[in-house]
C-alpha positions, 0 to 999 in steps of 0.5 A: 356395562354393569347397569340394568333398567329398573322401575323404582318409585311412583310417578303420577305423570306416568301413572306407574314407576318411571324407568331408571338405570341402576348400576348392577355388576355383571348386567348390561342393557340395550338402548339407543344413542342420540347425538344432540347439540349442546344447545339442547341440553337445557331442554333435555334437563327440563324434560328429564327433571327428577331423573339422576343424570350421569355418565356411562361408558357404552360399548356398542354391539359392533365394539364402538365405544362412547361416553354417554349421558344417561337419565 
């Protein structure tokens, strides 16, 4: 919680501002949680080059809690 989706800067690849997650007290966002094999992290890092990866604590609608890496 305390994060929201924002669009900052410009990307020639996307021809617009790329989406990013910004810490914003009191806000929350919706998304998907994907479980990936650790062997795939290198590929994901390459795919998400230019994004700032960090960990967030996620609480699902049903109350389950996860520590997730986001970009």
